N, CA, C and O atoms as a Tripos MOL2 file, in Angstrom:
@<TRIPOS>MOLECULE
protein
  320   319    80     0     0
PROTEIN
NO_CHARGES

@<TRIPOS>ATOM
      1 N         102.5160   54.8270   65.6230 N.3       1 MET1
      2 CA        102.0510   53.7870   66.5190 C.3       1 MET1
      3 C         103.0900   53.5920   67.6240 C.2       1 MET1
      4 O         104.2870   53.4910   67.3540 O.2       1 MET1
      5 N         102.6330   53.5430   68.8280 N.am      2 ALA2
      6 CA        103.5440   53.3790   69.9690 C.3       2 ALA2
      7 C         104.0960   51.9660   70.0020 C.2       2 ALA2
      8 O         103.3810   51.0000   69.7390 O.2       2 ALA2
      9 N         105.3510   51.8590   70.3210 N.am      3 GLU3
     10 CA        105.9880   50.5530   70.4320 C.3       3 GLU3
     11 C         105.8480   50.0710   71.8650 C.2       3 GLU3
     12 O         105.9660   50.8480   72.8130 O.2       3 GLU3
     13 N         105.5930   48.7730   72.0090 N.am      4 LEU4
     14 CA        105.3960   48.1900   73.3230 C.3       4 LEU4
     15 C         106.5320   47.2340   73.6100 C.2       4 LEU4
     16 O         106.7940   46.3240   72.8240 O.2       4 LEU4
     17 N         107.2050   47.4300   74.7220 N.am      5 ALA5
     18 CA        108.3050   46.5350   75.0900 C.3       5 ALA5
     19 C         108.3880   46.4400   76.6010 C.2       5 ALA5
     20 O         108.3240   47.4470   77.3060 O.2       5 ALA5
     21 N         108.5300   45.2190   77.0890 N.am      6 TYR6
     22 CA        108.7340   44.9790   78.5160 C.3       6 TYR6
     23 C         110.1570   44.4770   78.6910 C.2       6 TYR6
     24 O         110.6570   43.7060   77.8720 O.2       6 TYR6
     25 N         110.7930   44.9070   79.7410 N.am      7 LEU7
     26 CA        112.1550   44.4770   80.0290 C.3       7 LEU7
     27 C         112.2780   44.2930   81.5300 C.2       7 LEU7
     28 O         111.9320   45.1820   82.3080 O.2       7 LEU7
     29 N         112.7730   43.1310   81.9290 N.am      8 ILE8
     30 CA        113.0090   42.8930   83.3480 C.3       8 ILE8
     31 C         114.4990   42.9900   83.5870 C.2       8 ILE8
     32 O         115.2970   42.3650   82.8880 O.2       8 ILE8
     33 N         114.8630   43.7730   84.5730 N.am      9 THR9
     34 CA        116.2530   43.8650   84.9850 C.3       9 THR9
     35 C         116.3380   43.3560   86.4130 C.2       9 THR9
     36 O         115.6620   43.8660   87.3070 O.2       9 THR9
     37 N         117.1610   42.3630   86.6180 N.am     10 ILE10
     38 CA        117.3180   41.7780   87.9340 C.3      10 ILE10
     39 C         118.7180   42.0980   88.4250 C.2      10 ILE10
     40 O         119.7060   41.7420   87.7830 O.2      10 ILE10
     41 N         118.7990   42.7630   89.5510 N.am     11 ILE11
     42 CA        120.0880   43.0470   90.1580 C.3      11 ILE11
     43 C         120.1060   42.3380   91.5070 C.2      11 ILE11
     44 O         119.3200   42.6620   92.3980 O.2      11 ILE11
     45 N         120.9880   41.3910   91.6460 N.am     12 ALA12
     46 CA        121.0370   40.5580   92.8430 C.3      12 ALA12
     47 C         121.6820   41.2960   94.0000 C.2      12 ALA12
     48 O         122.4620   42.2300   93.8130 O.2      12 ALA12
     49 N         121.3380   40.8530   95.1990 N.am     13 ALA13
     50 CA        121.9310   41.4260   96.4030 C.3      13 ALA13
     51 C         123.3050   40.8160   96.6210 C.2      13 ALA13
     52 O         123.4240   39.6450   96.9810 O.2      13 ALA13
     53 N         124.3330   41.6090   96.4010 N.am     14 VAL14
     54 CA        125.7130   41.1600   96.5910 C.3      14 VAL14
     55 C         126.4580   42.2510   97.3430 C.2      14 VAL14
     56 O         126.0090   43.3970   97.3740 O.2      14 VAL14
     57 N         127.5690   41.9180   97.9400 N.am     15 PRO15
     58 CA        128.3580   42.9440   98.6240 C.3      15 PRO15
     59 C         128.7100   44.0920   97.6840 C.2      15 PRO15
     60 O         128.9500   43.8710   96.4970 O.2      15 PRO15
     61 N         128.7400   45.3010   98.2020 N.am     16 SER16
     62 CA        128.9450   46.4850   97.3670 C.3      16 SER16
     63 C         130.3280   46.5600   96.7310 C.2      16 SER16
     64 O         130.5250   47.3430   95.8020 O.2      16 SER16
     65 N         131.2780   45.7790   97.1960 N.am     17 ASN17
     66 CA        132.6110   45.8350   96.6040 C.3      17 ASN17
     67 C         132.7400   44.9250   95.3820 C.2      17 ASN17
     68 O         133.8050   44.8690   94.7690 O.2      17 ASN17
     69 N         131.6700   44.2100   95.0190 N.am     18 GLN18
     70 CA        131.7020   43.3390   93.8430 C.3      18 GLN18
     71 C         130.8530   43.9560   92.7330 C.2      18 GLN18
     72 O         129.7300   44.4010   92.9690 O.2      18 GLN18
     73 N         131.4020   43.9740   91.5300 N.am     19 ALA19
     74 CA        130.6620   44.4900   90.3850 C.3      19 ALA19
     75 C         129.7920   43.3790   89.8120 C.2      19 ALA19
     76 O         130.2530   42.2530   89.6250 O.2      19 ALA19
     77 N         128.5440   43.7010   89.5370 N.am     20 VAL20
     78 CA        127.6080   42.7140   89.0050 C.3      20 VAL20
     79 C         126.9130   43.2980   87.7860 C.2      20 VAL20
     80 O         126.4220   44.4270   87.8200 O.2      20 VAL20
     81 N         126.8740   42.5220   86.7110 N.am     21 LYS21
     82 CA        126.1410   42.9410   85.5280 C.3      21 LYS21
     83 C         124.6800   42.5380   85.7030 C.2      21 LYS21
     84 O         124.4100   41.4230   86.1510 O.2      21 LYS21
     85 N         123.7320   43.4050   85.3660 N.am     22 PRO22
     86 CA        122.3230   43.0510   85.4780 C.3      22 PRO22
     87 C         121.9650   41.9070   84.5280 C.2      22 PRO22
     88 O         122.5350   41.7830   83.4440 O.2      22 PRO22
     89 N         121.0360   41.0950   84.9420 N.am     23 HIS23
     90 CA        120.5210   40.0000   84.1200 C.3      23 HIS23
     91 C         119.2700   40.5200   83.4270 C.2      23 HIS23
     92 O         118.3250   40.9320   84.0990 O.2      23 HIS23
     93 N         119.2430   40.5100   82.1140 N.am     24 ARG24
     94 CA        118.1260   41.0950   81.3690 C.3      24 ARG24
     95 C         117.4660   40.0610   80.4880 C.2      24 ARG24
     96 O         118.1230   39.2450   79.8420 O.2      24 ARG24
     97 N         116.1430   40.1190   80.4790 N.am     25 ILE25
     98 CA        115.3440   39.2410   79.6280 C.3      25 ILE25
     99 C         114.2660   40.1000   78.9750 C.2      25 ILE25
    100 O         113.5330   40.8050   79.6690 O.2      25 ILE25
    101 N         114.1650   40.0490   77.6660 N.am     26 ILE26
    102 CA        113.1200   40.7740   76.9520 C.3      26 ILE26
    103 C         111.8980   39.8690   76.9100 C.2      26 ILE26
    104 O         111.9620   38.7540   76.3940 O.2      26 ILE26
    105 N         110.7850   40.3540   77.4540 N.am     27 LEU27
    106 CA        109.5570   39.5770   77.4870 C.3      27 LEU27
    107 C         108.6670   39.8410   76.2820 C.2      27 LEU27
    108 O         108.0610   38.9170   75.7410 O.2      27 LEU27
    109 N         108.5860   41.1010   75.8610 N.am     28 THR28
    110 CA        107.7690   41.4710   74.7080 C.3      28 THR28
    111 C         108.4800   42.5720   73.9440 C.2      28 THR28
    112 O         108.8800   43.5810   74.5250 O.2      28 THR28
    113 N         108.6360   42.3780   72.6470 N.am     29 ASP29
    114 CA        109.2480   43.3960   71.8010 C.3      29 ASP29
    115 C         108.6540   43.2740   70.4070 C.2      29 ASP29
    116 O         108.8680   42.2760   69.7200 O.2      29 ASP29
    117 N         107.9140   44.2810   69.9960 N.am     30 VAL30
    118 CA        107.2340   44.2540   68.7020 C.3      30 VAL30
    119 C         108.2370   44.2500   67.5520 C.2      30 VAL30
    120 O         108.0680   43.4990   66.5910 O.2      30 VAL30
    121 N         109.2700   45.0700   67.6350 N.am     31 GLU31
    122 CA        110.2530   45.1670   66.5510 C.3      31 GLU31
    123 C         111.0120   43.8650   66.3330 C.2      31 GLU31
    124 O         111.2900   43.4980   65.1920 O.2      31 GLU31
    125 N         111.3530   43.1570   67.4150 N.am     32 GLN32
    126 CA        112.1130   41.9110   67.2950 C.3      32 GLN32
    127 C         111.2090   40.6800   67.2250 C.2      32 GLN32
    128 O         111.6950   39.5520   67.1450 O.2      32 GLN32
    129 N         109.8740   40.9040   67.2550 N.am     33 ASN33
    130 CA        108.9010   39.8160   67.2110 C.3      33 ASN33
    131 C         109.1400   38.8130   68.3510 C.2      33 ASN33
    132 O         109.2090   37.6050   68.1210 O.2      33 ASN33
    133 N         109.2660   39.3290   69.5780 N.am     34 VAL34
    134 CA        109.5130   38.5050   70.7550 C.3      34 VAL34
    135 C         108.3030   38.5950   71.6720 C.2      34 VAL34
    136 O         107.8140   39.6900   71.9520 O.2      34 VAL34
    137 N         107.8150   37.4510   72.1420 N.am     35 TYR35
    138 CA        106.7470   37.3990   73.1380 C.3      35 TYR35
    139 C         106.9170   36.1420   73.9770 C.2      35 TYR35
    140 O         106.8600   35.0260   73.4590 O.2      35 TYR35
    141 N         107.1270   36.3270   75.2720 N.am     36 ILE36
    142 CA        107.2510   35.2020   76.1920 C.3      36 ILE36
    143 C         106.0050   35.2140   77.0660 C.2      36 ILE36
    144 O         105.7870   36.1610   77.8220 O.2      36 ILE36
    145 N         105.1830   34.1660   76.9690 N.am     37 GLU37
    146 CA        103.9220   34.1270   77.7190 C.3      37 GLU37
    147 C         104.1320   33.8140   79.1970 C.2      37 GLU37
    148 O         103.4620   34.3850   80.0570 O.2      37 GLU37
    149 N         105.0620   32.9070   79.4910 N.am     38 SER38
    150 CA        105.2970   32.5760   80.8990 C.3      38 SER38
    151 C         106.7970   32.4810   81.1650 C.2      38 SER38
    152 O         107.5900   32.1500   80.2840 O.2      38 SER38
    153 N         107.1580   32.7860   82.4180 N.am     39 LEU39
    154 CA        108.5630   32.8150   82.7970 C.3      39 LEU39
    155 C         108.6540   32.5420   84.2910 C.2      39 LEU39
    156 O         107.8260   33.0260   85.0630 O.2      39 LEU39
    157 N         109.6460   31.7770   84.7010 N.am     40 HIS40
    158 CA        109.9190   31.5500   86.1280 C.3      40 HIS40
    159 C         111.4340   31.5710   86.3070 C.2      40 HIS40
    160 O         112.1420   30.7100   85.7860 O.2      40 HIS40
    161 N         111.9260   32.5680   87.0530 N.am     41 ILE41
    162 CA        113.3580   32.7020   87.3180 C.3      41 ILE41
    163 C         113.5350   32.7730   88.8310 C.2      41 ILE41
    164 O         112.7720   33.4430   89.5260 O.2      41 ILE41
    165 N         114.5520   32.0730   89.3300 N.am     42 THR42
    166 CA        114.8340   32.1150   90.7650 C.3      42 THR42
    167 C         116.2820   32.5340   90.9990 C.2      42 THR42
    168 O         117.0940   32.5670   90.0740 O.2      42 THR42
    169 N         116.5830   32.8500   92.2470 N.am     43 SER43
    170 CA        117.9400   33.2390   92.6070 C.3      43 SER43
    171 C         118.9240   32.0920   92.3750 C.2      43 SER43
    172 O         120.0960   32.3350   92.0890 O.2      43 SER43
    173 N         118.4660   30.8630   92.4940 N.am     44 ARG44
    174 CA        119.3600   29.7130   92.2660 C.3      44 ARG44
    175 C         119.8510   29.6560   90.8200 C.2      44 ARG44
    176 O         120.9770   29.2290   90.5650 O.2      44 ARG44
    177 N         119.0180   30.0830   89.8760 N.am     45 GLN45
    178 CA        119.3890   30.0360   88.4620 C.3      45 GLN45
    179 C         120.3230   31.1640   88.0620 C.2      45 GLN45
    180 O         121.2460   30.9520   87.2740 O.2      45 GLN45
    181 N         120.0960   32.3660   88.5960 N.am     46 VAL46
    182 CA        120.8270   33.5450   88.1410 C.3      46 VAL46
    183 C         121.9880   33.8950   89.0690 C.2      46 VAL46
    184 O         123.0870   34.2010   88.6060 O.2      46 VAL46
    185 N         121.7430   33.8490   90.3740 N.am     47 THR47
    186 CA        122.7580   34.2210   91.3640 C.3      47 THR47
    187 C         122.8090   33.1540   92.4580 C.2      47 THR47
    188 O         122.2950   33.3770   93.5540 O.2      47 THR47
    189 N         123.4120   32.0150   92.1830 N.am     48 PRO48
    190 CA        123.4050   30.9220   93.1560 C.3      48 PRO48
    191 C         124.0710   31.2560   94.4890 C.2      48 PRO48
    192 O         123.7700   30.6150   95.4960 O.2      48 PRO48
    193 N         124.9590   32.2310   94.5210 N.am     49 ASP49
    194 CA        125.6350   32.5970   95.7640 C.3      49 ASP49
    195 C         124.8840   33.6590   96.5680 C.2      49 ASP49
    196 O         125.3430   34.0590   97.6380 O.2      49 ASP49
    197 N         123.7650   34.1100   96.0780 N.am     50 CYS50
    198 CA        122.9920   35.1490   96.7510 C.3      50 CYS50
    199 C         122.3560   34.5770   98.0260 C.2      50 CYS50
    200 O         121.6740   33.5540   97.9640 O.2      50 CYS50
    201 N         122.5700   35.2200   99.1710 N.am     51 PRO51
    202 CA        122.0260   34.6990  100.4280 C.3      51 PRO51
    203 C         120.5180   34.9120  100.5730 C.2      51 PRO51
    204 O         119.8840   34.2650  101.4060 O.2      51 PRO51
    205 N         119.9360   35.8090   99.7740 N.am     52 ILE52
    206 CA        118.5080   36.1080   99.8620 C.3      52 ILE52
    207 C         117.7840   35.4600   98.6770 C.2      52 ILE52
    208 O         118.0530   35.8110   97.5280 O.2      52 ILE52
    209 N         116.8680   34.5180   98.9380 N.am     53 PRO53
    210 CA        116.1420   33.9010   97.8340 C.3      53 PRO53
    211 C         115.1350   34.8830   97.2240 C.2      53 PRO53
    212 O         114.4510   35.6040   97.9500 O.2      53 PRO53
    213 N         115.0490   34.9080   95.9070 N.am     54 TRP54
    214 CA        114.1110   35.7630   95.2060 C.3      54 TRP54
    215 C         113.6040   35.0290   93.9770 C.2      54 TRP54
    216 O         114.1790   34.0180   93.5730 O.2      54 TRP54
    217 N         112.5350   35.5300   93.3820 N.am     55 SER55
    218 CA        112.0050   34.9300   92.1570 C.3      55 SER55
    219 C         111.2410   35.9740   91.3550 C.2      55 SER55
    220 O         110.7560   36.9660   91.8990 O.2      55 SER55
    221 N         111.1440   35.7310   90.0510 N.am     56 VAL56
    222 CA        110.3490   36.5510   89.1430 C.3      56 VAL56
    223 C         109.5130   35.5910   88.3110 C.2      56 VAL56
    224 O         110.0370   34.6480   87.7190 O.2      56 VAL56
    225 N         108.2020   35.8400   88.2710 N.am     57 ASP57
    226 CA        107.2870   35.0150   87.4860 C.3      57 ASP57
    227 C         106.4710   35.9110   86.5660 C.2      57 ASP57
    228 O         106.0610   37.0060   86.9500 O.2      57 ASP57
    229 N         106.2400   35.4350   85.3490 N.am     58 LYS58
    230 CA        105.3460   36.1160   84.4160 C.3      58 LYS58
    231 C         104.3550   35.0860   83.9210 C.2      58 LYS58
    232 O         104.7270   33.9800   83.5280 O.2      58 LYS58
    233 N         103.0830   35.4650   83.9460 N.am     59 TYR59
    234 CA        102.0440   34.5630   83.4500 C.3      59 TYR59
    235 C         100.8580   35.3850   82.9600 C.2      59 TYR59
    236 O         100.7430   36.5750   83.2540 O.2      59 TYR59
    237 N          99.9810   34.7270   82.2060 N.am     60 VAL60
    238 CA         98.8000   35.3650   81.6430 C.3      60 VAL60
    239 C          97.5700   34.7620   82.2990 C.2      60 VAL60
    240 O          97.4500   33.5410   82.3990 O.2      60 VAL60
    241 N          96.6480   35.6220   82.7500 N.am     61 LEU61
    242 CA         95.4130   35.1700   83.3680 C.3      61 LEU61
    243 C          94.4030   34.7650   82.2980 C.2      61 LEU61
    244 O          94.3920   35.3230   81.2010 O.2      61 LEU61
    245 N          93.5600   33.7940   82.6250 N.am     62 HIS62
    246 CA         92.5540   33.3010   81.6810 C.3      62 HIS62
    247 C          91.2000   33.2080   82.3630 C.2      62 HIS62
    248 O          91.1180   32.9330   83.5600 O.2      62 HIS62
    249 N          90.1480   33.4370   81.6060 N.am     63 GLY63
    250 CA         88.7820   33.3010   82.0910 C.3      63 GLY63
    251 C          88.1550   34.6150   82.5070 C.2      63 GLY63
    252 O          88.7430   35.3800   83.2720 O.2      63 GLY63
    253 N          86.9640   34.8750   82.0040 N.am     64 GLY64
    254 CA         86.1990   36.0540   82.4030 C.3      64 GLY64
    255 C          86.8690   37.3670   82.0430 C.2      64 GLY64
    256 O          87.5560   37.4770   81.0280 O.2      64 GLY64
    257 N          86.6520   38.3800   82.9130 N.am     65 TRP65
    258 CA         87.1740   39.7290   82.6710 C.3      65 TRP65
    259 C          88.6920   39.7830   82.7060 C.2      65 TRP65
    260 O          89.2900   40.6960   82.1360 O.2      65 TRP65
    261 N          89.3260   38.8200   83.3650 N.am     66 GLN66
    262 CA         90.7860   38.8310   83.4760 C.3      66 GLN66
    263 C          91.4790   38.2310   82.2600 C.2      66 GLN66
    264 O          92.7080   38.2500   82.1970 O.2      66 GLN66
    265 N          90.7520   37.7120   81.3160 N.am     67 GLU67
    266 CA         91.3290   37.0470   80.1390 C.3      67 GLU67
    267 C          92.3770   37.9380   79.4700 C.2      67 GLU67
    268 O          92.0970   39.0720   79.0830 O.2      67 GLU67
    269 N          93.5890   37.3980   79.3460 N.am     68 GLY68
    270 CA         94.6590   38.0910   78.6410 C.3      68 GLY68
    271 C          95.4820   39.0570   79.4720 C.2      68 GLY68
    272 O          96.4320   39.6470   78.9570 O.2      68 GLY68
    273 N          95.1480   39.2360   80.7390 N.am     69 VAL69
    274 CA         95.9220   40.1440   81.5980 C.3      69 VAL69
    275 C          97.2770   39.5060   81.8920 C.2      69 VAL69
    276 O          97.3540   38.3620   82.3380 O.2      69 VAL69
    277 N          98.3420   40.2610   81.6350 N.am     70 GLU70
    278 CA         99.6930   39.7630   81.8800 C.3      70 GLU70
    279 C         100.1570   40.2100   83.2600 C.2      70 GLU70
    280 O         100.0590   41.3890   83.6000 O.2      70 GLU70
    281 N         100.6650   39.2640   84.0610 N.am     71 VAL71
    282 CA        101.1060   39.5390   85.4240 C.3      71 VAL71
    283 C         102.6040   39.2880   85.5080 C.2      71 VAL71
    284 O         103.0900   38.2540   85.0510 O.2      71 VAL71
    285 N         103.3380   40.2330   86.0920 N.am     72 ILE72
    286 CA        104.7500   40.0370   86.4080 C.3      72 ILE72
    287 C         104.8600   40.1540   87.9230 C.2      72 ILE72
    288 O         104.6100   41.2130   88.4990 O.2      72 ILE72
    289 N         105.2390   39.0510   88.5550 N.am     73 GLU73
    290 CA        105.3060   38.9780   90.0130 C.3      73 GLU73
    291 C         106.7650   38.8900   90.4470 C.2      73 GLU73
    292 O         107.4780   37.9580   90.0740 O.2      73 GLU73
    293 N         107.2010   39.8680   91.2380 N.am     74 VAL74
    294 CA        108.5580   39.9060   91.7560 C.3      74 VAL74
    295 C         108.4760   39.6070   93.2530 C.2      74 VAL74
    296 O         107.7420   40.2780   93.9780 O.2      74 VAL74
    297 N         109.2200   38.6110   93.7180 N.am     75 ASN75
    298 CA        109.1500   38.1800   95.1120 C.3      75 ASN75
    299 C         110.5690   38.1230   95.6930 C.2      75 ASN75
    300 O         111.4130   37.3570   95.2280 O.2      75 ASN75
    301 N         110.8140   38.9510   96.7220 N.am     76 ASN76
    302 CA        112.1310   38.9080   97.3670 C.3      76 ASN76
    303 C         112.0200   38.4100   98.8170 C.2      76 ASN76
    304 O         112.8990   38.6710   99.6400 O.2      76 ASN76
    305 N         110.9400   37.6990   99.1140 N.am     77 ARG77
    306 CA        110.6230   37.0880  100.4030 C.3      77 ARG77
    307 C         110.2020   38.1030  101.4650 C.2      77 ARG77
    308 O         109.6780   37.7020  102.5040 O.2      77 ARG77
    309 N         110.4100   39.3990  101.2420 N.am     78 ARG78
    310 CA        109.8970   40.4310  102.1460 C.3      78 ARG78
    311 C         108.7520   41.1870  101.4930 C.2      78 ARG78
    312 O         107.8500   41.6780  102.1730 O.2      78 ARG78
    313 N         108.7940   41.2730  100.1940 N.am     79 LEU79
    314 CA        107.7910   42.0180   99.4430 C.3      79 LEU79
    315 C         107.4530   41.2350   98.1840 C.2      79 LEU79
    316 O         108.3360   40.6980   97.5160 O.2      79 LEU79
    317 N         106.1580   41.1760   97.8670 N.am     80 ARG80
    318 CA        105.7330   40.4650   96.6560 C.3      80 ARG80
    319 C         104.6670   41.2780   95.9640 C.2      80 ARG80
    320 O         104.1610   40.8700   94.9180 O.2      80 ARG80
@<TRIPOS>BOND
     1     1     2 1
     2     2     3 1
     3     3     4 2
     4     3     5 am
     5     5     6 1
     6     6     7 1
     7     7     8 2
     8     7     9 am
     9     9    10 1
    10    10    11 1
    11    11    12 2
    12    11    13 am
    13    13    14 1
    14    14    15 1
    15    15    16 2
    16    15    17 am
    17    17    18 1
    18    18    19 1
    19    19    20 2
    20    19    21 am
    21    21    22 1
    22    22    23 1
    23    23    24 2
    24    23    25 am
    25    25    26 1
    26    26    27 1
    27    27    28 2
    28    27    29 am
    29    29    30 1
    30    30    31 1
    31    31    32 2
    32    31    33 am
    33    33    34 1
    34    34    35 1
    35    35    36 2
    36    35    37 am
    37    37    38 1
    38    38    39 1
    39    39    40 2
    40    39    41 am
    41    41    42 1
    42    42    43 1
    43    43    44 2
    44    43    45 am
    45    45    46 1
    46    46    47 1
    47    47    48 2
    48    47    49 am
    49    49    50 1
    50    50    51 1
    51    51    52 2
    52    51    53 am
    53    53    54 1
    54    54    55 1
    55    55    56 2
    56    55    57 am
    57    57    58 1
    58    58    59 1
    59    59    60 2
    60    59    61 am
    61    61    62 1
    62    62    63 1
    63    63    64 2
    64    63    65 am
    65    65    66 1
    66    66    67 1
    67    67    68 2
    68    67    69 am
    69    69    70 1
    70    70    71 1
    71    71    72 2
    72    71    73 am
    73    73    74 1
    74    74    75 1
    75    75    76 2
    76    75    77 am
    77    77    78 1
    78    78    79 1
    79    79    80 2
    80    79    81 am
    81    81    82 1
    82    82    83 1
    83    83    84 2
    84    83    85 am
    85    85    86 1
    86    86    87 1
    87    87    88 2
    88    87    89 am
    89    89    90 1
    90    90    91 1
    91    91    92 2
    92    91    93 am
    93    93    94 1
    94    94    95 1
    95    95    96 2
    96    95    97 am
    97    97    98 1
    98    98    99 1
    99    99   100 2
   100    99   101 am
   101   101   102 1
   102   102   103 1
   103   103   104 2
   104   103   105 am
   105   105   106 1
   106   106   107 1
   107   107   108 2
   108   107   109 am
   109   109   110 1
   110   110   111 1
   111   111   112 2
   112   111   113 am
   113   113   114 1
   114   114   115 1
   115   115   116 2
   116   115   117 am
   117   117   118 1
   118   118   119 1
   119   119   120 2
   120   119   121 am
   121   121   122 1
   122   122   123 1
   123   123   124 2
   124   123   125 am
   125   125   126 1
   126   126   127 1
   127   127   128 2
   128   127   129 am
   129   129   130 1
   130   130   131 1
   131   131   132 2
   132   131   133 am
   133   133   134 1
   134   134   135 1
   135   135   136 2
   136   135   137 am
   137   137   138 1
   138   138   139 1
   139   139   140 2
   140   139   141 am
   141   141   142 1
   142   142   143 1
   143   143   144 2
   144   143   145 am
   145   145   146 1
   146   146   147 1
   147   147   148 2
   148   147   149 am
   149   149   150 1
   150   150   151 1
   151   151   152 2
   152   151   153 am
   153   153   154 1
   154   154   155 1
   155   155   156 2
   156   155   157 am
   157   157   158 1
   158   158   159 1
   159   159   160 2
   160   159   161 am
   161   161   162 1
   162   162   163 1
   163   163   164 2
   164   163   165 am
   165   165   166 1
   166   166   167 1
   167   167   168 2
   168   167   169 am
   169   169   170 1
   170   170   171 1
   171   171   172 2
   172   171   173 am
   173   173   174 1
   174   174   175 1
   175   175   176 2
   176   175   177 am
   177   177   178 1
   178   178   179 1
   179   179   180 2
   180   179   181 am
   181   181   182 1
   182   182   183 1
   183   183   184 2
   184   183   185 am
   185   185   186 1
   186   186   187 1
   187   187   188 2
   188   187   189 am
   189   189   190 1
   190   190   191 1
   191   191   192 2
   192   191   193 am
   193   193   194 1
   194   194   195 1
   195   195   196 2
   196   195   197 am
   197   197   198 1
   198   198   199 1
   199   199   200 2
   200   199   201 am
   201   201   202 1
   202   202   203 1
   203   203   204 2
   204   203   205 am
   205   205   206 1
   206   206   207 1
   207   207   208 2
   208   207   209 am
   209   209   210 1
   210   210   211 1
   211   211   212 2
   212   211   213 am
   213   213   214 1
   214   214   215 1
   215   215   216 2
   216   215   217 am
   217   217   218 1
   218   218   219 1
   219   219   220 2
   220   219   221 am
   221   221   222 1
   222   222   223 1
   223   223   224 2
   224   223   225 am
   225   225   226 1
   226   226   227 1
   227   227   228 2
   228   227   229 am
   229   229   230 1
   230   230   231 1
   231   231   232 2
   232   231   233 am
   233   233   234 1
   234   234   235 1
   235   235   236 2
   236   235   237 am
   237   237   238 1
   238   238   239 1
   239   239   240 2
   240   239   241 am
   241   241   242 1
   242   242   243 1
   243   243   244 2
   244   243   245 am
   245   245   246 1
   246   246   247 1
   247   247   248 2
   248   247   249 am
   249   249   250 1
   250   250   251 1
   251   251   252 2
   252   251   253 am
   253   253   254 1
   254   254   255 1
   255   255   256 2
   256   255   257 am
   257   257   258 1
   258   258   259 1
   259   259   260 2
   260   259   261 am
   261   261   262 1
   262   262   263 1
   263   263   264 2
   264   263   265 am
   265   265   266 1
   266   266   267 1
   267   267   268 2
   268   267   269 am
   269   269   270 1
   270   270   271 1
   271   271   272 2
   272   271   273 am
   273   273   274 1
   274   274   275 1
   275   275   276 2
   276   275   277 am
   277   277   278 1
   278   278   279 1
   279   279   280 2
   280   279   281 am
   281   281   282 1
   282   282   283 1
   283   283   284 2
   284   283   285 am
   285   285   286 1
   286   286   287 1
   287   287   288 2
   288   287   289 am
   289   289   290 1
   290   290   291 1
   291   291   292 2
   292   291   293 am
   293   293   294 1
   294   294   295 1
   295   295   296 2
   296   295   297 am
   297   297   298 1
   298   298   299 1
   299   299   300 2
   300   299   301 am
   301   301   302 1
   302   302   303 1
   303   303   304 2
   304   303   305 am
   305   305   306 1
   306   306   307 1
   307   307   308 2
   308   307   309 am
   309   309   310 1
   310   310   311 1
   311   311   312 2
   312   311   313 am
   313   313   314 1
   314   314   315 1
   315   315   316 2
   316   315   317 am
   317   317   318 1
   318   318   319 1
   319   319   320 2
@<TRIPOS>SUBSTRUCTURE
     1 MET1         2 RESIDUE 1 A MET
     2 ALA2         6 RESIDUE 1 A ALA
     3 GLU3        10 RESIDUE 1 A GLU
     4 LEU4        14 RESIDUE 1 A LEU
     5 ALA5        18 RESIDUE 1 A ALA
     6 TYR6        22 RESIDUE 1 A TYR
     7 LEU7        26 RESIDUE 1 A LEU
     8 ILE8        30 RESIDUE 1 A ILE
     9 THR9        34 RESIDUE 1 A THR
    10 ILE10       38 RESIDUE 1 A ILE
    11 ILE11       42 RESIDUE 1 A ILE
    12 ALA12       46 RESIDUE 1 A ALA
    13 ALA13       50 RESIDUE 1 A ALA
    14 VAL14       54 RESIDUE 1 A VAL
    15 PRO15       58 RESIDUE 1 A PRO
    16 SER16       62 RESIDUE 1 A SER
    17 ASN17       66 RESIDUE 1 A ASN
    18 GLN18       70 RESIDUE 1 A GLN
    19 ALA19       74 RESIDUE 1 A ALA
    20 VAL20       78 RESIDUE 1 A VAL
    21 LYS21       82 RESIDUE 1 A LYS
    22 PRO22       86 RESIDUE 1 A PRO
    23 HIS23       90 RESIDUE 1 A HIS
    24 ARG24       94 RESIDUE 1 A ARG
    25 ILE25       98 RESIDUE 1 A ILE
    26 ILE26      102 RESIDUE 1 A ILE
    27 LEU27      106 RESIDUE 1 A LEU
    28 THR28      110 RESIDUE 1 A THR
    29 ASP29      114 RESIDUE 1 A ASP
    30 VAL30      118 RESIDUE 1 A VAL
    31 GLU31      122 RESIDUE 1 A GLU
    32 GLN32      126 RESIDUE 1 A GLN
    33 ASN33      130 RESIDUE 1 A ASN
    34 VAL34      134 RESIDUE 1 A VAL
    35 TYR35      138 RESIDUE 1 A TYR
    36 ILE36      142 RESIDUE 1 A ILE
    37 GLU37      146 RESIDUE 1 A GLU
    38 SER38      150 RESIDUE 1 A SER
    39 LEU39      154 RESIDUE 1 A LEU
    40 HIS40      158 RESIDUE 1 A HIS
    41 ILE41      162 RESIDUE 1 A ILE
    42 THR42      166 RESIDUE 1 A THR
    43 SER43      170 RESIDUE 1 A SER
    44 ARG44      174 RESIDUE 1 A ARG
    45 GLN45      178 RESIDUE 1 A GLN
    46 VAL46      182 RESIDUE 1 A VAL
    47 THR47      186 RESIDUE 1 A THR
    48 PRO48      190 RESIDUE 1 A PRO
    49 ASP49      194 RESIDUE 1 A ASP
    50 CYS50      198 RESIDUE 1 A CYS
    51 PRO51      202 RESIDUE 1 A PRO
    52 ILE52      206 RESIDUE 1 A ILE
    53 PRO53      210 RESIDUE 1 A PRO
    54 TRP54      214 RESIDUE 1 A TRP
    55 SER55      218 RESIDUE 1 A SER
    56 VAL56      222 RESIDUE 1 A VAL
    57 ASP57      226 RESIDUE 1 A ASP
    58 LYS58      230 RESIDUE 1 A LYS
    59 TYR59      234 RESIDUE 1 A TYR
    60 VAL60      238 RESIDUE 1 A VAL
    61 LEU61      242 RESIDUE 1 A LEU
    62 HIS62      246 RESIDUE 1 A HIS
    63 GLY63      250 RESIDUE 1 A GLY
    64 GLY64      254 RESIDUE 1 A GLY
    65 TRP65      258 RESIDUE 1 A TRP
    66 GLN66      262 RESIDUE 1 A GLN
    67 GLU67      266 RESIDUE 1 A GLU
    68 GLY68      270 RESIDUE 1 A GLY
    69 VAL69      274 RESIDUE 1 A VAL
    70 GLU70      278 RESIDUE 1 A GLU
    71 VAL71      282 RESIDUE 1 A VAL
    72 ILE72      286 RESIDUE 1 A ILE
    73 GLU73      290 RESIDUE 1 A GLU
    74 VAL74      294 RESIDUE 1 A VAL
    75 ASN75      298 RESIDUE 1 A ASN
    76 ASN76      302 RESIDUE 1 A ASN
    77 ARG77      306 RESIDUE 1 A ARG
    78 ARG78      310 RESIDUE 1 A ARG
    79 LEU79      314 RESIDUE 1 A LEU
    80 ARG80      318 RESIDUE 1 A ARG
């Protein structure tokens, strides 16, 4: 049986001379019994010094044919 796992890696925009560790959040992991239905992360929470505002949202659609569809929306103000 195939294992299903989602992982978001956020790497903030910082000057290239600074080392930054990626911020990781496991959204779904069958082996660890992890499931996050909704999530809202912004640049203020993870990288408050970042000059470019960004956000990541995860939510589940409800109603009709879309019932249960999981959406991960990444927004960096230029592309969404």
